[in-house]
N, CA, C and O atoms as CSV, one atom per row, in Angstrom:
chain,resi,resn,atom,element,x,y,z
A,1,MET,N,N,-15.188,15.436,24.157
A,1,MET,CA,C,-13.938,15.612,24.459
A,1,MET,C,C,-12.510,16.227,22.886
A,1,MET,O,O,-11.498,15.531,22.966
A,2,ARG,N,N,-12.460,16.947,22.092
A,2,ARG,CA,C,-10.988,16.493,21.765
A,2,ARG,C,C,-9.536,16.442,22.022
A,2,ARG,O,O,-8.862,17.123,22.794
A,3,GLU,N,N,-9.074,15.167,20.940
A,3,GLU,CA,C,-8.344,15.256,21.060
A,3,GLU,C,C,-7.154,15.823,20.229
A,3,GLU,O,O,-7.141,16.074,19.024
A,4,LEU,N,N,-6.006,15.990,21.289
A,4,LEU,CA,C,-4.589,17.041,20.494
A,4,LEU,C,C,-4.460,15.086,20.203
A,4,LEU,O,O,-4.794,14.016,20.710
A,5,ARG,N,N,-3.463,15.883,18.596
A,5,ARG,CA,C,-3.331,15.096,18.188
A,5,ARG,C,C,-1.771,16.034,18.157
A,5,ARG,O,O,-1.900,17.237,17.925
A,6,LEU,N,N,-0.496,15.558,18.359
A,6,LEU,CA,C,0.995,16.409,18.122
A,6,LEU,C,C,0.853,15.760,16.226
A,6,LEU,O,O,0.181,14.793,15.869
A,7,VAL,N,N,1.807,16.763,15.218
A,7,VAL,CA,C,3.014,16.219,14.215
A,7,VAL,C,C,4.212,15.213,14.672
A,7,VAL,O,O,5.109,15.436,15.486
A,8,ILE,N,N,3.982,14.140,13.971
A,8,ILE,CA,C,4.419,13.551,14.050
A,8,ILE,C,C,5.841,13.483,12.789
A,8,ILE,O,O,6.633,12.544,12.864
A,9,GLY,N,N,5.992,14.460,11.806
A,9,GLY,CA,C,7.079,13.910,10.783
A,9,GLY,C,C,6.787,15.144,10.212
A,9,GLY,O,O,6.623,16.261,10.703
A,10,SER,N,N,6.739,14.466,8.412
A,10,SER,CA,C,6.286,15.135,7.370
A,10,SER,C,C,6.152,14.497,6.967
A,10,SER,O,O,6.638,13.372,7.077
A,11,CYS,N,N,5.289,14.967,6.170
A,11,CYS,CA,C,4.717,14.186,4.372
A,11,CYS,C,C,6.439,14.352,3.187
A,11,CYS,O,O,7.343,15.178,3.060
A,12,LEU,N,N,5.950,12.612,2.386
A,12,LEU,CA,C,6.988,12.216,1.840
A,12,LEU,C,C,7.283,12.823,0.328
A,12,LEU,O,O,8.091,12.489,-0.540
A,13,GLN,N,N,6.226,13.912,0.394
A,13,GLN,CA,C,6.860,14.248,-1.201
A,13,GLN,C,C,5.835,15.414,-1.210
A,13,GLN,O,O,5.246,15.625,-2.270
A,14,CYS,N,N,5.542,16.258,-0.037
A,14,CYS,CA,C,4.779,18.012,0.311
A,14,CYS,C,C,5.890,18.723,0.685
A,14,CYS,O,O,6.563,19.646,0.224
A,15,GLY,N,N,5.881,17.606,2.234
A,15,GLY,CA,C,6.762,18.393,3.580
A,15,GLY,C,C,6.203,18.911,4.753
A,15,GLY,O,O,6.746,19.415,5.736
A,16,LYS,N,N,4.586,18.624,4.389
A,16,LYS,CA,C,3.943,18.850,5.083
A,16,LYS,C,C,3.937,18.191,6.676
A,16,LYS,O,O,4.472,17.093,6.835
A,17,GLY,N,N,3.352,18.855,7.776
A,17,GLY,CA,C,3.612,18.312,9.172
A,17,GLY,C,C,1.991,17.586,9.186
A,17,GLY,O,O,0.821,17.962,9.112
A,18,LEU,N,N,2.861,16.151,9.350
A,18,LEU,CA,C,1.772,15.056,8.925
A,18,LEU,C,C,1.281,15.034,11.434
A,18,LEU,O,O,2.039,15.306,12.365
A,19,LYS,N,N,-0.765,14.425,11.455
A,19,LYS,CA,C,-0.625,14.415,11.879
A,19,LYS,C,C,-1.443,12.589,12.236
A,19,LYS,O,O,-1.589,11.850,11.262
A,20,GLY,N,N,-1.942,12.023,13.828
A,20,GLY,CA,C,-1.939,10.738,13.485
A,20,GLY,C,C,-1.803,9.817,13.404
A,20,GLY,O,O,-1.657,9.522,14.591
A,21,ARG,N,N,-1.685,8.697,12.734
A,21,ARG,CA,C,0.136,7.460,13.147
A,21,ARG,C,C,0.938,7.469,12.978
A,21,ARG,O,O,1.759,7.774,12.113
A,22,SER,N,N,0.803,6.988,14.132
A,22,SER,CA,C,3.152,7.115,14.497
A,22,SER,C,C,3.605,6.886,12.717
A,22,SER,O,O,4.414,7.612,12.139
A,23,ASP,N,N,2.935,5.818,12.128
A,23,ASP,CA,C,4.165,5.095,11.134
A,23,ASP,C,C,3.666,6.386,8.843
A,23,ASP,O,O,3.870,6.269,7.635
A,24,LYS,N,N,2.937,7.422,9.955
A,24,LYS,CA,C,2.200,7.608,8.706
A,24,LYS,C,C,2.871,8.384,7.429
A,24,LYS,O,O,3.014,9.481,7.969
A,25,LYS,N,N,3.181,8.491,6.619
A,25,LYS,CA,C,3.550,8.401,5.301
A,25,LYS,C,C,3.344,10.045,5.189
A,25,LYS,O,O,3.867,10.885,5.921
A,26,TYR,N,N,2.633,10.230,4.314
A,26,TYR,CA,C,2.260,11.197,3.641
A,26,TYR,C,C,0.587,12.741,3.980
A,26,TYR,O,O,-0.275,13.025,4.810
A,27,CYS,N,N,0.964,13.058,3.050
A,27,CYS,CA,C,-0.921,14.179,4.389
A,27,CYS,C,C,-1.645,13.296,3.918
A,27,CYS,O,O,-2.140,12.435,4.645
A,28,ASN,N,N,-1.950,13.361,1.927
A,28,ASN,CA,C,-3.263,12.688,1.639
A,28,ASN,C,C,-2.910,11.376,0.629
A,28,ASN,O,O,-2.028,10.526,0.756
A,29,TYR,N,N,-3.671,11.496,-0.153
A,29,TYR,CA,C,-4.448,10.366,-0.638
A,29,TYR,C,C,-3.123,10.561,-2.271
A,29,TYR,O,O,-2.346,9.775,-2.813
A,30,LYS,N,N,-3.605,12.453,-2.581
A,30,LYS,CA,C,-2.881,12.029,-3.879
A,30,LYS,C,C,-1.081,12.908,-3.454
A,30,LYS,O,O,-0.352,13.329,-4.352
A,31,CYS,N,N,-0.778,12.984,-2.194
A,31,CYS,CA,C,0.384,13.051,-2.847
A,31,CYS,C,C,1.260,11.446,-2.032
A,31,CYS,O,O,2.483,11.435,-1.892
A,32,ARG,N,N,0.354,10.209,-1.578
A,32,ARG,CA,C,1.499,9.396,-1.540
A,32,ARG,C,C,0.820,8.701,-3.486
A,32,ARG,O,O,1.628,8.382,-4.358
A,33,SER,N,N,-0.247,8.657,-3.627
A,33,SER,CA,C,0.525,9.065,-5.471
A,33,SER,C,C,1.336,9.649,-6.214
A,33,SER,O,O,2.137,9.094,-6.966
A,34,ALA,N,N,1.154,11.071,-6.024
A,34,ALA,CA,C,2.466,11.343,-6.318
A,34,ALA,C,C,3.476,10.740,-6.282
A,34,ALA,O,O,3.993,10.382,-7.340
A,35,PHE,N,N,3.989,10.484,-5.209
A,35,PHE,CA,C,5.157,10.305,-4.581
A,35,PHE,C,C,5.835,8.766,-5.727
A,35,PHE,O,O,6.771,8.602,-6.509
A,36,ASN,N,N,4.542,7.833,-5.119
A,36,ASN,CA,C,4.842,6.978,-6.078
A,36,ASN,C,C,4.544,7.037,-7.789
A,36,ASN,O,O,5.233,6.784,-8.778
A,37,ASN,N,N,3.581,7.363,-7.640
A,37,ASN,CA,C,3.749,7.863,-9.702
A,37,ASN,C,C,5.359,8.419,-10.022
A,37,ASN,O,O,5.964,8.211,-11.074
A,38,LYS,N,N,5.988,9.334,-8.588
A,38,LYS,CA,C,7.517,9.698,-9.378
A,38,LYS,C,C,8.269,8.834,-9.032
A,38,LYS,O,O,9.129,9.046,-9.887
A,39,LYS,N,N,8.651,8.024,-8.471
A,39,LYS,CA,C,9.344,7.049,-7.205
A,39,LYS,C,C,10.038,5.342,-8.799
A,39,LYS,O,O,11.051,4.708,-9.093
A,40,TYR,N,N,8.391,5.496,-9.281
A,40,TYR,CA,C,8.236,4.282,-10.441
A,40,TYR,C,C,8.693,4.426,-11.790
A,40,TYR,O,O,9.490,3.736,-12.425
A,41,LYS,N,N,7.816,5.808,-12.229
A,41,LYS,CA,C,8.977,6.939,-12.856
A,41,LYS,C,C,10.498,6.565,-13.162
A,41,LYS,O,O,10.798,5.804,-14.081
A,42,GLU,N,N,11.739,7.358,-12.038
A,42,GLU,CA,C,12.309,7.050,-11.711
A,42,GLU,C,C,13.084,5.657,-12.079
A,42,GLU,O,O,14.197,5.420,-12.549
A,43,GLN,N,N,11.866,4.750,-11.601
A,43,GLN,CA,C,13.004,3.543,-11.179
A,43,GLN,C,C,13.221,3.374,-12.798
A,43,GLN,O,O,14.347,3.250,-13.280
A,44,LYS,N,N,12.065,3.383,-13.555
A,44,LYS,CA,C,12.150,2.844,-14.543
A,44,LYS,C,C,12.963,3.161,-16.058
A,44,LYS,O,O,13.648,2.688,-16.965
A,45,LYS,N,N,12.405,4.138,-15.614
A,45,LYS,CA,C,14.399,5.460,-16.227
A,45,LYS,C,C,15.834,4.423,-15.511
A,45,LYS,O,O,16.505,3.675,-16.224
A,46,SER,N,N,16.007,4.554,-14.403
A,46,SER,CA,C,17.251,3.706,-14.796
A,46,SER,C,C,17.335,2.500,-15.298
A,46,SER,O,O,18.495,2.277,-15.644
A,47,GLU,N,N,16.360,1.289,-15.567
A,47,GLU,CA,C,16.053,-0.057,-16.039
A,47,GLU,C,C,15.834,0.200,-17.668
A,47,GLU,O,O,15.458,-0.554,-18.565
A,48,ILE,N,N,16.261,1.686,-17.654
A,48,ILE,CA,C,16.250,2.038,-19.347
A,48,ILE,C,C,17.842,1.964,-19.914
A,48,ILE,O,O,18.440,1.308,-20.766
A,49,PHE,N,N,18.140,2.917,-19.039
A,49,PHE,CA,C,19.102,3.264,-18.834
A,49,PHE,C,C,20.854,1.842,-18.841
A,49,PHE,O,O,22.015,1.598,-19.168
A,50,VAL,N,N,19.876,1.524,-18.322
A,50,VAL,CA,C,21.226,0.203,-17.511
A,50,VAL,C,C,21.438,-0.101,-18.778
A,50,VAL,O,O,22.320,0.314,-19.530
A,51,LEU,N,N,20.137,-1.233,-19.074
A,51,LEU,CA,C,19.202,-1.477,-20.686
A,51,LEU,C,C,20.441,-1.459,-21.766
A,51,LEU,O,O,20.915,-2.392,-22.414
A,52,SER,N,N,20.711,-0.403,-21.740
A,52,SER,CA,C,21.110,0.190,-23.111
A,52,SER,C,C,21.906,0.772,-23.319
A,52,SER,O,O,22.135,1.415,-24.343
A,53,GLY,N,N,22.850,0.615,-21.847
A,53,GLY,CA,C,24.365,1.135,-21.572
A,53,GLY,C,C,25.027,-0.133,-22.044
A,53,GLY,O,O,26.146,-0.163,-22.556
A,54,SER,N,N,24.000,-1.519,-21.765
A,54,SER,CA,C,24.868,-2.680,-21.217
A,54,SER,C,C,24.449,-3.604,-23.177
A,54,SER,O,O,25.091,-4.458,-23.790
A,55,ASP,N,N,23.471,-3.057,-23.444
A,55,ASP,CA,C,23.337,-3.427,-24.969
A,55,ASP,C,C,24.914,-2.680,-25.937
A,55,ASP,O,O,25.841,-3.438,-26.225
A,56,SER,N,N,24.955,-1.404,-26.259
A,56,SER,CA,C,25.798,-0.470,-25.707
A,56,SER,C,C,27.457,-0.948,-25.522
A,56,SER,O,O,28.205,-0.421,-26.346
A,57,GLU,N,N,27.894,-1.577,-24.859
A,57,GLU,CA,C,28.293,-2.302,-24.474
A,57,GLU,C,C,28.959,-3.186,-25.082
A,57,GLU,O,O,30.045,-2.970,-25.620
A,58,PHE,N,N,28.417,-4.189,-25.058
A,58,PHE,CA,C,28.106,-5.456,-26.211
A,58,PHE,C,C,27.923,-5.172,-27.609
A,58,PHE,O,O,27.398,-6.028,-28.322
A,59,LEU,N,N,28.217,-4.302,-27.982
A,59,LEU,CA,C,28.265,-3.518,-29.620
A,59,LEU,C,C,28.420,-3.630,-29.823
A,59,LEU,O,O,28.325,-4.165,-30.928
A,60,LEU,N,N,29.637,-3.100,-28.559
A,60,LEU,CA,C,30.957,-2.125,-29.474
A,60,LEU,C,C,32.399,-2.574,-28.684
A,60,LEU,O,O,33.262,-1.738,-28.416
A,61,SER,N,N,32.544,-4.179,-28.314
A,61,SER,CA,C,32.818,-5.014,-27.076
A,61,SER,C,C,33.908,-5.372,-28.097
A,61,SER,O,O,33.457,-5.397,-29.243
A,62,PRO,N,N,35.226,-5.659,-28.002
A,62,PRO,CA,C,36.083,-5.640,-29.261
A,62,PRO,C,C,36.078,-7.665,-29.612
A,62,PRO,O,O,36.994,-8.242,-30.197
A,63,HIS,N,N,35.329,-8.070,-29.287
A,63,HIS,CA,C,35.164,-9.587,-29.240
A,63,HIS,C,C,33.620,-9.659,-29.927
A,63,HIS,O,O,33.185,-10.810,-29.898
A,64,SER,N,N,32.764,-8.749,-30.495
A,64,SER,CA,C,31.671,-8.732,-31.558
A,64,SER,C,C,32.158,-8.972,-32.734
A,64,SER,O,O,33.238,-9.303,-33.223
A,65,SER,N,N,31.562,-8.834,-32.926
A,65,SER,CA,C,31.871,-10.062,-34.868
A,65,SER,C,C,30.651,-8.806,-35.946
A,65,SER,O,O,30.249,-9.213,-37.036
A,66,ILE,N,N,30.187,-7.254,-35.395
A,66,ILE,CA,C,29.854,-6.847,-35.983
A,66,ILE,C,C,31.278,-5.684,-36.282
A,66,ILE,O,O,32.142,-5.750,-35.407
A,67,GLU,N,N,31.451,-5.024,-37.029
A,67,GLU,CA,C,32.051,-4.263,-37.921
A,67,GLU,C,C,31.747,-2.646,-37.930
A,67,GLU,O,O,31.271,-2.131,-38.942
A,68,ILE,N,N,31.897,-2.250,-37.332
A,68,ILE,CA,C,31.521,-0.948,-37.394
A,68,ILE,C,C,32.456,0.455,-38.239
A,68,ILE,O,O,32.001,1.599,-38.221
C-alpha cells in the first residue's frame, strides 16, 4: 500500500511544494546548494562593503594624519 504524503511547505530556493519530513526546507540537493551558495556570496559582499566603508571613513576622518 502506498502512503500519501501531504505538501508541507515550499522550497526556499525554487518555491516548489515539499513532500516528506515536516522540517524539510529544500526539494533537492541542487536547491539546497544553490540557496547556501547565494547566501554565502551575499554575506561576503556585505562584509566587504562594511570593511571598505569603515576604512574610507578612517582615511577621510578629520583626525587622520594623512592630508588629501
